[in-house]
Z-matrix of the N, CA and C atoms (Angstrom, degrees):
N
C 1 1.448
C 2 1.535 1 108.12
N 3 1.317 2 115.49 1 142.82
C 4 1.452 3 119.78 2 178.36
C 5 1.521 4 110.39 3 -62.49
N 6 1.308 5 115.27 4 158.46
C 7 1.458 6 120.56 5 176.69
C 8 1.524 7 108.75 6 -69.64
N 9 1.304 8 117.20 7 135.14
C 10 1.464 9 124.88 8 178.48
C 11 1.533 10 112.69 9 58.65
N 12 1.322 11 118.17 10 57.58
C 13 1.465 12 119.76 11 179.75
C 14 1.525 13 111.87 12 -71.40
N 15 1.312 14 115.00 13 158.20
C 16 1.457 15 122.70 14 169.89
C 17 1.529 16 105.54 15 -109.70
N 18 1.315 17 116.31 16 124.97
C 19 1.459 18 121.10 17 -179.14
C 20 1.524 19 108.60 18 -98.70
N 21 1.324 20 115.97 19 130.80
C 22 1.458 21 122.14 20 177.22
C 23 1.531 22 107.59 21 -117.86
N 24 1.326 23 116.33 22 121.90
C 25 1.454 24 121.05 23 -178.31
C 26 1.525 25 110.03 24 -120.31
N 27 1.318 26 115.60 25 111.06
C 28 1.464 27 121.14 26 174.54
C 29 1.523 28 110.04 27 -120.06
N 30 1.331 29 116.37 28 14.45
C 31 1.462 30 121.25 29 -174.29
C 32 1.529 31 111.85 30 -98.13
N 33 1.318 32 116.89 31 -74.94
C 34 1.461 33 122.59 32 -179.37
C 35 1.521 34 109.10 33 -145.50
N 36 1.318 35 115.82 34 139.45
C 37 1.461 36 120.79 35 -179.67
C 38 1.511 37 113.38 36 -63.17
N 39 1.320 38 116.58 37 -37.15
C 40 1.465 39 120.25 38 -177.19
C 41 1.528 40 112.94 39 -76.83
N 42 1.320 41 117.26 40 -1.82
C 43 1.458 42 121.62 41 176.84
C 44 1.535 43 110.75 42 -65.47
N 45 1.317 44 116.99 43 -28.88
C 46 1.460 45 123.39 44 -175.32
C 47 1.517 46 110.80 45 -106.89
N 48 1.337 47 116.49 46 133.34
C 49 1.465 48 121.12 47 172.48
C 50 1.531 49 106.45 48 -80.08
N 51 1.321 50 115.96 49 104.10
C 52 1.468 51 121.94 50 -171.60
C 53 1.514 52 112.17 51 -62.02
N 54 1.335 53 118.32 52 -41.57
C 55 1.469 54 120.08 53 -179.68
C 56 1.527 55 111.03 54 -62.81
N 57 1.332 56 117.09 55 -41.63
C 58 1.475 57 120.92 56 177.62
C 59 1.522 58 110.78 57 -67.00
N 60 1.322 59 116.46 58 -38.79
C 61 1.463 60 121.09 59 178.13
C 62 1.524 61 110.91 60 -61.33
N 63 1.316 62 116.78 61 -49.40
C 64 1.467 63 121.11 62 -179.96
C 65 1.518 64 109.97 63 -60.51
N 66 1.324 65 117.16 64 -43.49
C 67 1.463 66 121.49 65 178.56
C 68 1.534 67 110.72 66 -59.99
N 69 1.325 68 117.10 67 -44.48
C 70 1.472 69 121.39 68 -179.13
C 71 1.527 70 111.24 69 -66.03
N 72 1.328 71 117.80 70 -36.66
C 73 1.466 72 120.38 71 177.97
C 74 1.525 73 109.88 72 -68.21
N 75 1.325 74 116.63 73 -43.73
C 76 1.468 75 120.39 74 179.52
C 77 1.524 76 112.15 75 -64.10
N 78 1.327 77 117.71 76 -28.75
C 79 1.467 78 122.60 77 178.16
C 80 1.526 79 112.37 78 -91.26
N 81 1.335 80 116.82 79 7.00
C 82 1.467 81 123.00 80 -178.92
C 83 1.522 82 113.63 81 58.77
N 84 1.324 83 116.63 82 31.67
C 85 1.462 84 121.00 83 174.90
C 86 1.525 85 110.81 84 -89.40
N 87 1.321 86 116.01 85 -22.56
C 88 1.459 87 123.15 86 176.54
C 89 1.516 88 107.16 87 -127.18
N 90 1.325 89 116.55 88 132.77
C 91 1.465 90 120.84 89 -177.29
C 92 1.522 91 112.60 90 -74.47
N 93 1.337 92 116.55 91 -36.66
C 94 1.451 93 118.23 92 -178.70
C 95 1.510 94 112.41 93 -171.03
N 96 1.325 95 113.89 94 168.81
C 97 1.461 96 121.79 95 179.48
C 98 1.513 97 107.67 96 -138.46
N 99 1.328 98 115.62 97 124.39
C 100 1.459 99 122.13 98 177.90
C 101 1.522 100 107.06 99 -118.37
N 102 1.330 101 116.93 100 130.18
C 103 1.460 102 119.18 101 -177.56
C 104 1.518 103 112.02 102 -147.80
N 105 1.305 104 115.56 103 149.93
C 106 1.467 105 120.26 104 170.15
C 107 1.526 106 109.51 105 -123.89
N 108 1.335 107 115.94 106 15.16
C 109 1.462 108 121.84 107 176.00
C 110 1.525 109 109.10 108 -132.94
N 111 1.319 110 115.62 109 146.17
C 112 1.456 111 121.36 110 179.47
C 113 1.523 112 109.13 111 -130.91
N 114 1.324 113 116.23 112 161.19
C 115 1.465 114 120.32 113 178.40
C 116 1.521 115 110.40 114 -62.86
N 117 1.325 116 116.23 115 -36.53
C 118 1.463 117 121.17 116 177.44
C 119 1.519 118 108.60 117 -124.41
N 120 1.304 119 116.20 118 122.18
C 121 1.461 120 121.54 119 178.92
C 122 1.510 121 109.39 120 -124.83
N 123 1.309 122 118.41 121 143.90
C 124 1.450 123 127.42 122 1.00
C 125 1.529 124 111.27 123 -70.71
N 126 1.317 125 114.96 124 165.30
C 127 1.458 126 121.08 125 -178.53
C 128 1.528 127 109.81 126 -59.86
N 129 1.319 128 116.07 127 145.43
C 130 1.458 129 120.66 128 179.20
C 131 1.531 130 109.55 129 -124.60
N 132 1.304 131 116.96 130 165.11
C 133 1.471 132 122.37 131 -174.58
C 134 1.519 133 113.00 132 -60.26
N 135 1.316 134 118.38 133 -28.06
C 136 1.470 135 121.88 134 -177.54
C 137 1.531 136 113.41 135 -87.35
N 138 1.316 137 118.33 136 5.89
C 139 1.467 138 121.94 137 -178.95
C 140 1.530 139 109.37 138 -56.01
N 141 1.326 140 116.58 139 124.87
C 142 1.468 141 122.21 140 -176.36
C 143 1.525 142 113.29 141 -64.63
N 144 1.323 143 117.39 142 -26.26
C 145 1.470 144 120.55 143 -175.48
C 146 1.526 145 113.33 144 -79.39
N 147 1.311 146 117.97 145 -16.30
C 148 1.464 147 121.14 146 -176.82
C 149 1.525 148 110.00 147 -66.09
N 150 1.318 149 115.04 148 130.91
C 151 1.461 150 120.91 149 173.41
C 152 1.516 151 116.30 150 83.11
N 153 1.312 152 117.73 151 3.10
C 154 1.465 153 119.70 152 179.48
C 155 1.518 154 109.19 153 -88.84
N 156 1.324 155 114.68 154 130.08
C 157 1.466 156 120.56 155 179.62
C 158 1.529 157 109.44 156 -59.09
N 159 1.301 158 115.78 157 140.74
C 160 1.467 159 124.24 158 177.40
C 161 1.532 160 113.86 159 73.37
N 162 1.340 161 116.82 160 16.90
C 163 1.453 162 121.01 161 172.49
C 164 1.523 163 107.90 162 -120.20
N 165 1.324 164 115.55 163 126.39
C 166 1.469 165 121.13 164 179.00
C 167 1.522 166 107.96 165 -119.89
N 168 1.329 167 115.23 166 126.89
C 169 1.458 168 121.97 167 178.01
C 170 1.526 169 107.57 168 -115.55
N 171 1.324 170 116.43 169 125.61
C 172 1.460 171 120.75 170 176.44
C 173 1.521 172 108.51 171 -118.30
N 174 1.332 173 117.81 172 157.35
C 175 1.468 174 119.51 173 179.43
C 176 1.529 175 111.26 174 -68.09
N 177 1.296 176 115.78 175 145.95
C 178 1.475 177 123.04 176 -177.84
C 179 1.530 178 109.17 177 -81.59
N 180 1.333 179 115.37 178 65.53
C 181 1.462 180 119.38 179 -176.41
C 182 1.528 181 112.03 180 -132.91
N 183 1.315 182 116.97 181 24.00
C 184 1.455 183 120.64 182 -176.87
C 185 1.512 184 114.75 183 -57.71
N 186 1.317 185 116.56 184 -28.80
C 187 1.472 186 119.34 185 -178.25
C 188 1.522 187 112.15 186 -91.99
N 189 1.292 188 119.13 187 2.44
C 190 1.460 189 122.07 188 -172.82
C 191 1.526 190 112.02 189 -89.24
N 192 1.298 191 115.79 190 71.42
C 193 1.457 192 120.66 191 172.73
C 194 1.522 193 108.60 192 -96.21
N 195 1.300 194 116.94 193 165.14
C 196 1.454 195 120.52 194 177.54
C 197 1.523 196 110.16 195 -56.36
N 198 1.334 197 116.12 196 -44.62
C 199 1.462 198 121.10 197 -177.36
C 200 1.534 199 111.22 198 -65.65
N 201 1.325 200 117.77 199 -41.28
C 202 1.468 201 119.08 200 -178.01
C 203 1.524 202 111.39 201 -68.40
N 204 1.321 203 117.26 202 -37.44
C 205 1.469 204 120.16 203 177.61
C 206 1.526 205 109.82 204 -65.11
N 207 1.317 206 116.33 205 -40.75
C 208 1.460 207 120.81 206 178.54
C 209 1.539 208 110.58 207 -63.36
N 210 1.350 209 117.02 208 -44.09
C 211 1.471 210 121.22 209 178.58
C 212 1.525 211 111.15 210 -64.24
N 213 1.325 212 117.04 211 -40.79
C 214 1.467 213 120.09 212 179.36
C 215 1.525 214 110.74 213 -61.71
N 216 1.312 215 116.11 214 -43.43
C 217 1.463 216 120.20 215 178.52
C 218 1.515 217 111.72 216 -63.25
N 219 1.332 218 116.56 217 -46.14
C 220 1.467 219 120.67 218 179.05
C 221 1.520 220 111.82 219 -61.75
N 222 1.322 221 117.01 220 -43.87
C 223 1.469 222 120.81 221 179.22
C 224 1.526 223 110.74 222 -63.36
N 225 1.306 224 117.13 223 -40.79
C 226 1.470 225 120.64 224 179.47
C 227 1.519 226 110.99 225 -61.98
N 228 1.324 227 116.42 226 -46.50
C 229 1.470 228 120.57 227 179.41
C 230 1.528 229 110.38 228 -63.69
N 231 1.331 230 116.91 229 -45.55
C 232 1.471 231 120.14 230 178.86
C 233 1.521 232 111.81 231 -61.21
N 234 1.329 233 117.50 232 -41.86
C 235 1.465 234 120.81 233 177.50
C 236 1.530 235 111.02 234 -62.45
N 237 1.304 236 116.03 235 -41.70
C 238 1.466 237 120.26 236 178.27
C 239 1.523 238 110.81 237 -61.97
N 240 1.323 239 116.82 238 -48.51
C 241 1.472 240 121.44 239 179.87
C 242 1.517 241 110.79 240 -62.16
N 243 1.322 242 117.78 241 -46.70
C 244 1.460 243 121.62 242 -178.48
C 245 1.524 244 112.85 243 -64.24
N 246 1.316 245 118.06 244 -30.92
C 247 1.465 246 120.94 245 -179.19
C 248 1.522 247 113.19 246 -86.36
N 249 1.308 248 116.96 247 -13.81
C 250 1.460 249 119.53 248 178.03
C 251 1.520 250 112.22 249 -91.78
N 252 1.304 251 116.89 250 -17.05
C 253 1.475 252 121.16 251 -177.22
C 254 1.515 253 109.92 252 -90.68
């Protein structure tokens, strides 16, 4: 791994050992951590990652566009209709 990597996690919150991550950031072994997933969602006040320098947490809503919400609704209704007939 390169020196001072930045880890980006958009997969699963439990993929990362948070205590080890925080330790590595504090020891300057990792430059930063960017995530839109957490081990427990929604985020709560006791989340260990809150307030740590070089950690950015964004909401897990990257796919939530107007068009995607509309498609999800249409697909759900179509699936319901197709399975009832």
